[in-house]
Residue frames relative to the residue before (quaternion, step in Angstrom):
aa qw qx qy qz dx dy dz
M 1.0000 0.0000 0.0000 0.0000 0.00 0.00 0.00
A 0.6179 0.5531 -0.3499 0.4357 3.56 1.01 -0.74
E 0.6373 0.5276 -0.3318 0.4533 3.58 1.02 -0.75
L 0.6463 0.5053 -0.3217 0.4727 3.59 0.98 -0.77
E 0.6377 0.5136 -0.3285 0.4708 3.59 1.03 -0.72
R 0.6322 0.5171 -0.3304 0.4730 3.60 1.05 -0.73
I 0.6346 0.5180 -0.3237 0.4734 3.57 1.04 -0.78
A 0.6478 0.5151 -0.3181 0.4624 3.58 0.94 -0.87
K 0.6452 0.5135 -0.3201 0.4665 3.58 0.95 -0.82
A 0.6481 0.5121 -0.3106 0.4704 3.57 1.00 -0.84
I 0.6220 0.5320 -0.3339 0.4675 3.59 1.04 -0.77
Y 0.6720 0.4904 -0.3012 0.4660 3.57 0.89 -0.91
Q 0.6526 0.5048 -0.3157 0.4686 3.59 0.94 -0.82
E 0.6272 0.5177 -0.3313 0.4784 3.58 1.05 -0.70
Y 0.6156 0.5320 -0.3415 0.4706 3.59 1.04 -0.73
I 0.6488 0.5153 -0.3177 0.4611 3.59 0.90 -0.90
A 0.7003 0.4842 -0.2687 0.4505 3.57 0.92 -0.93
T 0.8124 0.2961 -0.1272 0.4859 3.58 0.91 -0.89
G 0.3788 -0.7381 0.4793 0.2863 3.58 1.16 -0.53
R 0.3649 0.7430 -0.4887 0.2757 3.59 1.23 0.29
E 0.3847 -0.7594 0.4872 0.1950 3.56 -0.53 1.22
D 0.5967 0.5794 -0.3732 0.4111 3.60 1.06 -0.65
L 0.6349 0.5204 -0.3304 0.4657 3.59 1.08 -0.67
L 0.6459 0.5176 -0.3201 0.4610 3.57 1.01 -0.79
E 0.6392 0.5084 -0.3258 0.4764 3.60 1.12 -0.57
Y 0.6939 0.4904 -0.2774 0.4484 3.59 1.01 -0.76
Y 0.5826 0.6382 -0.3592 0.3524 3.59 1.03 -0.82
P 0.7234 0.4198 -0.2969 0.4609 3.68 0.63 -0.92
K 0.5986 0.5563 -0.3670 0.4443 3.58 1.11 -0.58
L 0.6597 0.4974 -0.3014 0.4759 3.56 0.97 -0.86
M 0.6569 0.5021 -0.3117 0.4682 3.60 0.97 -0.83
L 0.6237 0.5247 -0.3375 0.4709 3.60 1.05 -0.70
Y 0.6313 0.5261 -0.3219 0.4702 3.57 0.99 -0.83
V 0.6442 0.5171 -0.3157 0.4669 3.59 0.93 -0.91
A 0.6660 0.5060 -0.3081 0.4533 3.60 0.90 -0.90
I 0.6464 0.5152 -0.3207 0.4624 3.58 0.97 -0.83
I 0.6737 0.4890 -0.3004 0.4656 3.59 0.85 -0.93
R 0.6316 0.5204 -0.3353 0.4667 3.61 0.98 -0.80
G 0.6481 0.5214 -0.3112 0.4596 3.57 0.98 -0.83
L 0.6596 0.5020 -0.3073 0.4674 3.56 0.95 -0.84
I 0.6433 0.5103 -0.3193 0.4730 3.57 0.99 -0.81
R 0.6587 0.5053 -0.3076 0.4650 3.58 0.91 -0.91
R 0.6396 0.5248 -0.3256 0.4577 3.57 0.97 -0.85
R 0.6503 0.5147 -0.3141 0.4621 3.58 0.94 -0.90
E 0.6536 0.5102 -0.3104 0.4650 3.58 0.98 -0.85
M 0.6571 0.5035 -0.3153 0.4640 3.58 0.97 -0.83
E 0.6541 0.5026 -0.3131 0.4707 3.58 0.95 -0.84
K 0.6393 0.5144 -0.3224 0.4719 3.56 0.99 -0.80
G 0.6473 0.5213 -0.3087 0.4626 3.59 1.01 -0.80
Q 0.6455 0.5118 -0.3206 0.4676 3.58 1.03 -0.76
V 0.6385 0.5129 -0.3263 0.4720 3.57 0.99 -0.79
Q 0.6664 0.4958 -0.3054 0.4657 3.59 0.92 -0.87
S 0.6769 0.4874 -0.3141 0.4535 3.60 0.89 -0.85
K 0.6202 0.5236 -0.3455 0.4710 3.62 1.06 -0.66
T 0.6612 0.5014 -0.3020 0.4694 3.57 0.95 -0.91
E 0.6735 0.4942 -0.2985 0.4615 3.59 0.92 -0.86
S 0.6555 0.5150 -0.3270 0.4451 3.59 1.03 -0.70
H 0.6742 0.4584 -0.2889 0.5020 3.59 1.23 -0.38
G 0.5496 -0.6543 0.3756 0.3587 3.56 1.27 0.17
Q 0.5524 0.5855 -0.4052 0.4334 3.56 1.21 0.40
S 0.3805 -0.7022 0.5428 0.2598 3.55 -1.11 0.58
Q 0.4980 -0.6507 0.4960 0.2873 3.52 -1.16 0.71
P 0.4094 -0.6994 0.5127 0.2835 3.64 -0.75 0.92
K 0.2965 -0.7719 0.5399 0.1573 3.56 -1.08 0.74
C-alpha cells in the first residue's frame, strides 16, 4: 500500500509540474483504491483478532 501511495504522490507532483489534467483525474481514483484496500486489510485483521481472542478466552490455542 505504501508503494501505491508513493505512486499517487508522484502523480500529483507531476500534475503540479506539468498541469496535465489526466493526472489530476487519476490521482483521486488511485487514493480511493488505496483507502478501500487499507480498510479491507484492517477489517480482516480485526476479524482475525476477534477470532483469536474468542479462542483464547475459551482456553484453546489457535492452530498455526
